N, C-alpha and C positions, 0 to 999 in steps of 0.2 A: 330075487334074493331078499330075504327078510332080515330086517335089522334087529338086533338084540338090544336088550336094555343097556347092556354095557356099551354097545355101539352108539346108542342114542346119548348116553352119558358122555361118551368121549366126544361126540359131535357137539353136545351142549357145552362141554368144557372148551372146545375149540372155538365155538361161536361166542363165548363170553367176552373175550377181548374185542371181538367185532361189535357186540352189543354195546360195550362200554364206549367204543369209538363212535358208534352211531348216536348214543346219548350225548356225547360231547359235541358231535356235529349238529345235533338238534339244538343244543344250548347255544352254539356259535351262530346258527342260523337265526335263532330268536334274538340274540344280541345284535346281529346284523340288521334284522328287521327294525328293532328299536332304534338303532343308529341311523337307519334310512329315514325313519319317521322324524327323528331329531334334525337330520340334514334337510328334509323337506320343509320343516318349520323354519330352519335357519335361512334357507333359500327364499322362502316367502317373506321373511323379515328383510332380507337383502333387497328383494324386489321392491318392497314398500319404501325402504331407505333410498333406493335409486330413484323412485318416483318423486320423493321429497327433494332429493338433490337436483333432479331435473327442474322441479318447480322453483327451487331456490336460484338455479342458474338463469331461468327465464326471468325471474324477478330482478336479478342483478343486471341482466341485459336491459330491461326496462329502466332501471335506475341509472345505468350508464347513459342511456339516451337522454334522460331528463337532465343529468349532470352536464352533458355536452350542450344541451339547449341553454342551461343556466350560464355556462361559460360564455357562450355566444352573446347572451344578453348582457353579461358583465363587461365584455369587450366593448359592445356598443355603448354601454353606460359610461365606461371610462373615457371614450372619445368625446361624449357629450360633456362630461365633467371637465376635461381638459379645455374645451371651448369656454365653459363657464368660468374656469380659473383665469383664463386670459381676459375675459370680460371684467372679472373682479379686480384684476391688476389695474386695468384702465380706470375703473371706478375708484380704486384706492388713490391713484394720482390726483383725481379731482377732489377727493375728500381731504387729502393733505393740504391742498390749496385752501379749502374751506376752513380747515383747522387753524391755519395761519391767521385767517381773517377773524376767527373766533377768539384767538389768543389776544389780538389787539382789542377786541370788544371786552374781554375779561379784565384787561388792565384798567379800562375805564370803569367797569363795575366794581373792581376792588377799591378804587378811590371812593365810590359811592358807599360801599360797605363800611369803609373806615369812618365815614361821616355818621352812618347808622349806628356803629358801635358806640360812638361818643353819646349819641342820643339814648341808646340802651342803658348806658351807665347811669344817666340821670333818671331814667324810668326805674331801674333797679333800686336806686336810693329811695325813690318815692314808694315803691312796693315795700321796702324794708320798713319804712315809717308806718305804712298802713298795717303791716303785720303786727307791729308793736301795739298800735291802737286796737287792732282786732283782739289781741291777747288780753288787753285791759278790759274790753267789752265783755269778753267771755268770762273773765273773773267776776265782773259785776253781775252778769246774768246768773252765774252760779250762786252768788250770794243772795240775789233776789229769789231764786228758785228755792234755796234752803229756807228763807224766811217764809215764803208762801207755804211750803211743806209743813213748817212748824206751826203756822197759823191754822192750817187745815187740821192738823192733828189736835191742836188745842180746841178748835171748834167742835170736832167730833167728840172729844172728851167731855166738853161742857154739855153738849146735846145729850150724851149718854148719861151724864150725872143728873140732868134735869128730868130725864125720863125715869130714872131710878127714884128720884125724889117724889115725883108725881105718883108713881106706883106705891111708894111707901105711905104717902099721905092718904091716898085713897084707901089703902088697906087699913090704916089706923083709924080713919073716920068710920069705916064700916064696922070695925070691931070695937070701937071705943066709945 
């Protein structure tokens, strides 16, 4: 049985919706492939993330072991410090006795200091008198310094004048 052109056109018309569906299926399959590629990348990323988390957990375990060791050390240290505090309490009792003895000694020293204060008052009066004398000496030194400076200036001026006079005389004798 031979198919006519009309039969072939009728079959082509019937196949057209099937071809459309096949094109849609191809597009869906391509989209699914792309989706699978994305999921594979996501899964790879999740694997990497899990490896990092496992590493972090291992690190935390190590850190906890160190913390437990530190806590044990601190407990031992606290026991030692409690013993040291007890020893310090005993030492404080001895020091209180020593302080009482020092207080008695301080009372004696205060009497000596009072005597020294009286002596210092006399010394301060002598220092004050020396300051007044020193001020007068400075004033006289300033006056002497001013006189020396004036004398030096006068000598320089006289020397300069004599040099000018000599130059003038020599010049006049040569021209005259």
